[in-house]
C-alpha positions in Angstrom: -20.5 -23.4 -26.0 -17.4 -23.3 -23.9 -17.1 -20.8 -21.0 -14.5 -17.9 -21.2 -12.9 -17.4 -17.8 -11.8 -14.1 -16.4 -8.4 -15.6 -16.1 -6.9 -19.0 -16.8 -3.8 -20.1 -14.9 -3.7 -23.5 -16.5 -2.9 -22.1 -20.0 0.0 -20.2 -18.5 1.3 -23.1 -16.6 1.4 -25.2 -19.7 3.8 -22.8 -21.3 6.4 -23.0 -18.5 5.7 -26.5 -17.0 9.0 -28.0 -17.7 11.0 -25.0 -16.4 8.8 -25.0 -13.2 9.3 -28.7 -12.6 13.1 -28.3 -12.8 13.0 -25.4 -10.3 10.7 -27.2 -7.9 12.8 -30.4 -8.0 15.9 -28.3 -7.3 14.3 -27.0 -4.1 13.0 -30.4 -3.0 16.5 -31.9 -3.4 18.0 -29.2 -1.1 15.2 -29.5 1.5 15.7 -25.8 2.3 12.1 -24.4 2.2 12.1 -21.1 4.1 14.1 -18.1 2.9 17.7 -19.3 2.0 19.5 -19.2 -1.4 16.4 -19.3 -3.7 14.9 -16.3 -2.0 18.2 -14.4 -1.9 18.6 -15.1 -5.7 15.1 -13.9 -6.4 15.7 -10.8 -4.4 18.8 -10.0 -6.4 17.1 -10.7 -9.7 14.1 -8.5 -8.8 16.3 -5.7 -7.6 18.1 -5.8 -11.0 14.8 -5.8 -12.9 13.3 -2.9 -10.9 16.6 -1.0 -10.8 16.6 -0.6 -7.1 19.2 -1.4 -4.5 17.3 -4.0 -2.5 14.2 -6.1 -2.5 13.0 -8.2 0.5 10.7 -11.2 0.0 7.9 -11.8 2.4 4.8 -14.0 2.8 2.2 -12.0 0.9 1.3 -8.7 -0.7 -0.6 -7.7 2.4 2.5 -8.4 4.5 4.6 -6.2 2.2 2.3 -3.3 3.0 2.3 -4.1 6.7 6.1 -4.3 6.8 6.4 -1.0 4.9 4.1 0.8 7.3 5.9 -0.8 10.3 9.2 0.5 9.0 7.8 4.1 9.0 7.1 3.8 12.8 3.6 5.0 12.4 1.8 5.9 15.6 -1.7 7.0 16.6 -2.4 10.5 15.2 -0.2 10.0 12.1 -2.0 10.2 8.8 -1.4 8.3 5.6 -3.1 9.6 2.4 -4.4 6.9 0.0 -7.2 6.0 -2.3 -10.7 4.7 -1.4 -10.9 2.7 -4.6 -8.6 -0.2 -4.1 -8.3 -3.6 -2.5 -8.9 -3.7 1.3 -5.3 -4.5 2.3 -4.0 -1.0 1.2 -6.0 0.6 4.0 -6.0 -2.1 6.6 -2.2 -2.0 6.7 -2.4 1.6 7.8 -4.9 1.0 10.6 -3.0 -2.1 11.8 -0.1 0.2 12.6 -2.3 2.6 14.5 -2.3 5.4 12.0 -5.3 7.1 10.3 -6.1 6.6 6.6 -7.0 9.8 4.8 -8.7 9.3 1.5 -8.3 11.3 -1.7 -10.5 10.9 -4.8 -9.5 9.2 -8.0 -9.3 10.1 -11.7 -12.4 8.9 -13.7 -10.3 7.9 -16.7 -7.3 6.0 -15.1 -9.0 5.1 -11.7 -5.8 6.1 -10.0 -5.6 8.6 -7.1 -5.4 12.2 -8.2 -2.2 14.1 -7.5 -3.9 17.4 -6.8 -6.2 15.7 -4.3 -3.3 14.2 -2.5 -1.6 17.5 -2.2 -4.8 19.1 -0.9 -5.1 16.5 1.9 -1.6 17.1 3.4 -1.6 18.3 7.0 1.2 18.5 9.6 0.1 15.0 10.7 0.8 13.4 7.3 3.5 10.8 7.6 3.2 9.0 4.3 1.4 8.9 1.0 0.4 5.4 -0.3 -0.7 5.6 -4.0 -2.0 2.4 -5.7 -0.9 1.7 -9.3 -4.3 0.3 -10.0 -5.1 -2.4 -12.6 -1.5 -2.2 -14.0 -0.9 1.5 -14.6 1.4 3.7 -12.5 0.2 6.9 -11.0 2.0 10.0 -12.3 4.3 10.2 -9.3 6.5 12.8 -10.9 3.7 15.3 -10.0 4.1 14.7 -6.3 7.4 13.1 -5.4 9.5 16.3 -5.0 6.8 18.1 -3.0 6.5 15.1 -0.6 10.3 14.9 -0.3 10.5 18.6 0.6 8.0 18.0 3.4 9.7 14.8 4.6 6.6 12.7 3.8 7.4 9.1 2.8 6.2 8.0 -0.6 5.3 4.3 -0.5 4.0 2.7 -3.8 1.4 -0.1 -3.7 2.5 -2.0 -6.8 0.5 -5.2 -6.2 -1.1 -4.9 -9.6 1.6 -3.2 -11.6 4.9 -5.1 -11.7 6.5 -4.1 -15.0 4.6 -0.9 -15.4 6.7 2.2 -15.8 6.7 6.0 -16.4 9.3 8.4 -17.8 10.4 10.4 -14.8 13.4 12.7 -14.7 14.5 11.5 -18.1 14.6 7.8 -17.3 12.3 4.8 -17.4 11.2 4.4 -13.8 9.5 1.1 -13.0 6.8 0.8 -10.4 8.4 0.3 -7.0 11.5 2.4 -7.9 10.2 5.9 -7.4 9.1 6.0 -3.8 11.0 5.2 -0.6 9.5 1.7 -0.8 7.4 -0.3 -3.2 5.0 -3.1 -2.1 4.3 -6.1 -4.4 2.0 -9.1 -4.4 2.8 -12.5 -6.0 -0.8 -13.8 -5.6 -1.3 -16.4 -8.4 -3.4 -14.2 -10.6 -0.9 -11.3 -10.7 1.2 -10.5 -13.8 4.1 -12.1 -11.8 2.3 -14.7 -9.7 3.6 -17.7 -7.7 1.7 -20.9 -6.9 0.6 -19.8 -3.4 1.1 -16.6 -1.6 4.1 -14.3 -1.7 5.1 -10.7 -1.6 8.0 -8.3 -1.7 9.1 -4.9 -0.6 11.5 -2.9 -2.8 13.7 -0.3 -1.3 15.1 2.2 -3.7 18.4 3.3 -2.1 18.3 3.0 1.7 20.4 0.1 2.9 19.5 0.6 6.6 15.8 0.5 5.8 16.3 -2.7 3.8 18.1 -4.4 6.7 15.3 -3.3 9.1 12.6 -4.8 6.9 14.6 -8.0 6.8 14.6 -8.0 10.6 10.9 -7.2 10.8 9.9 -10.2 8.6 11.6 -12.6 11.1 10.1 -11.4 14.4 12.5 -8.4 14.5 15.5 -10.6 14.9 18.8 -9.4 13.6 20.4 -12.7 14.7 18.4 -15.8 15.4 16.9 -15.6 18.9 18.1 -12.1 19.5 15.3 -9.6 18.8 16.0 -5.9 18.3 12.2 -5.1 18.1 8.9 -6.8 17.7 8.3 -7.9 14.2 6.1 -10.4 12.4 6.5 -13.8 10.9 6.5 -13.1 7.1 9.0 -15.2 5.3 8.9 -16.2 1.6 9.0 -19.9 0.8 11.9 -21.1 -1.2 9.5 -23.1 -3.5 7.6 -19.9 -4.3 10.9 -18.0 -4.9 12.1 -20.7 -7.3 8.8 -20.6 -9.2 9.0 -16.8 -9.4 12.5 -16.9 -10.7 11.3 -18.9 -13.7 8.3 -16.7 -14.2 10.3 -13.5 -13.9 12.2 -14.5 -17.1 8.9 -14.4 -19.0 7.3 -11.4 -17.4 8.2 -8.8 -20.1 6.8 -11.1 -22.8 3.6 -11.8 -21.0 3.1 -8.1 -20.2 3.4 -7.3 -23.9 0.9 -10.0 -24.7 -1.5 -8.4 -22.2 -1.0 -5.1 -24.0 -1.9 -6.8 -27.3 -5.1 -8.2 -25.8 -5.9 -4.7 -24.5 -5.3 -3.2 -27.9 -7.6 -5.8 -29.6 -10.4 -5.0 -27.2 -10.2 -1.3 -28.2 -10.3 -2.2 -31.9 -13.3 -4.5 -31.4 -15.2 -1.9 -29.4 -14.7 0.5 -32.2 -15.7 -2.0 -34.9 -18.9 -2.9 -33.0 -19.9 0.8 -32.3 -19.7 0.3 -28.6 -17.8 3.4 -27.5 -21.0 5.1 -26.6 -21.8 2.3 -24.1 -18.3 1.2 -23.0 -15.5 3.5 -21.8 -12.2 1.6 -22.1 -9.3 2.2 -19.7 -7.0 5.1 -20.6 -3.2 4.8 -20.8 -1.5 8.0 -19.6 1.1 9.6 -21.8 4.6 8.8 -20.7 3.7 5.5 -19.1 3.3 1.8 -19.9 0.2 0.1 -18.7 0.6 -3.7 -18.1 -3.1 -4.5 -17.8 -3.3 -6.7 -14.7 -7.0 -6.2 -15.2 -8.9 -4.8 -18.2 -11.5 -2.6 -16.5 -14.1 -0.7 -18.5 -16.9 1.6 -17.4 -20.2 0.1 -18.7 -23.7 1.5 -18.9 -26.2 -0.8 -17.1 -23.2 -2.7 -15.6 -25.0 -5.1 -13.4 -27.5 -6.2 -16.2 -24.6 -6.5 -18.6 -22.6 -8.7 -16.2 -25.6 -11.0 -15.7 -26.2 -11.2 -19.5 -22.6 -12.2 -20.1 -22.6 -14.8 -17.3 -25.6 -16.4 -18.9 -23.7 -16.7 -22.1 -20.5 -18.2 -20.5 -18.4 -15.1 -20.2 -17.0 -14.5 -16.7 -16.5 -10.9 -15.6 -15.7 -9.3 -12.2 -16.3 -6.1 -10.4 -13.3 -4.4 -8.8 -14.5 -2.9 -6.5 -18.2 -2.8 -5.6 -18.0 -0.7 -2.4 -15.3 2.0 -1.9 -13.3 1.7 1.3 -14.6 4.9 2.8 -18.1 3.3 2.9 -17.0 0.0 4.3 -18.6 -0.8 7.7 -15.2 -1.4 9.4 -14.0 2.1 8.5 -17.2 3.9 9.6 -15.3 5.4 12.6 -13.3 7.6 10.1 -16.5 9.6 9.6 -16.8 9.5 5.9 -20.2 9.4 4.2 -21.7 8.8 0.7 -20.9 11.7 -1.6 -17.5 12.4 -0.1 -15.6 10.8 -3.0 -18.0 11.0 -6.0 -15.6 9.6 -8.6 -14.7 6.5 -6.6 -18.4 6.0 -5.8 -19.4 6.3 -9.5 -16.7 3.8 -10.5 -18.0 1.3 -8.0 -21.3 1.5 -9.8 -20.1 1.0 -13.4 -16.7 -0.7 -13.6 -16.5 -4.2 -15.1 -13.3 -6.3 -15.5 -13.4 -8.2 -18.8 -11.4 -11.4 -19.2 -7.7 -10.6 -19.3 -4.7 -12.9 -19.4 -1.8 -13.3 -21.9 -3.3 -16.5 -23.5 -6.7 -15.1 -24.2 -7.4 -16.0 -27.8 -8.5 -13.4 -30.5 -11.6 -15.5 -31.2 -12.5 -15.5 -27.5 -12.2 -11.7 -27.5 -14.4 -11.4 -30.6 -17.0 -13.5 -28.9 -16.9 -11.4 -25.7 -17.3 -8.2 -27.6 -20.0 -9.6 -29.8 -22.0 -10.6 -26.7 -21.5 -7.1 -25.3 -22.8 -5.7 -28.6 -25.8 -8.1 -28.4 -26.7 -6.8 -25.0 -26.7 -3.2 -26.0 -28.6 -3.9 -29.2 -31.4 -5.3 -27.1 -31.1 -2.7 -24.3 -30.2 0.5 -26.1 
């Protein structure tokens, strides 16, 4: 019996190998490896894809968040509202800049931060709101964007898991990263648009001065080499990664559609196997397009199910086992168990099933059959 991985990058590479090889060779022949023409071309192509004025490549998704927070000139006493149910970097970027993260609970169906909870947490100290488009689905930003703008509170989107996701906002298709003042993206290899190392990007909707500042911040705050306007960081995107991303960007829409097909097949199989009393599939909000970076269900007896599947060659993952408000390093914020009950409940029962464009129908059938077998034995 062959194992079924949670994701398989080798299958995807096989589909674009020749194109990737050409792109890599092009960079090797130029011997220009840091920023330069490849990065500039990628930035133009991504800006066109997202329908924003500017994008700025950087060294990682974490750095994209750090650069965005630095550009807001956060200082001690400033507050940034965000979710406790996300990857660590979302919150660490706030604390690195000296500001205080303020958490708001999440929706039990979409796992995304709740708009009404965001608005309830605003104080005179609120400098920004940092929603996370978790697992591939955009938050309904149309519910908060105008109120935030009226209060001069920056909206910064964490789009690390949601490139290609969109919502209908103000009568147009608005892609993730195009609604707020900035959007932050990760090109970690497992992302829907991943490179073959680390990489990230900040999108800037329509503020040219802000874009130029982030470009300075990523090269130690230098506007001109060796002349520093402020203290920045070293966060430059490699030309090799940019060349790889330019190839993969051409395929992104097709791969996202394949992910949606995989997600739809899971839903059909759950119904066929009578599992909907035991498994709660992810919900796609009306007016939006989910791109399923992860396929995360809520499962009864999650830990036992995960162990059962592992013993039968099916790899699953838990995103995330401990909400950030309960992490030891954030104990100084004063939160306690029970403060965000939905986030805490999700941490106890979410399970990410295998999800990647090349996942075969017969593999999905086996996965769901194994899940059905578990609940038949443990009803």
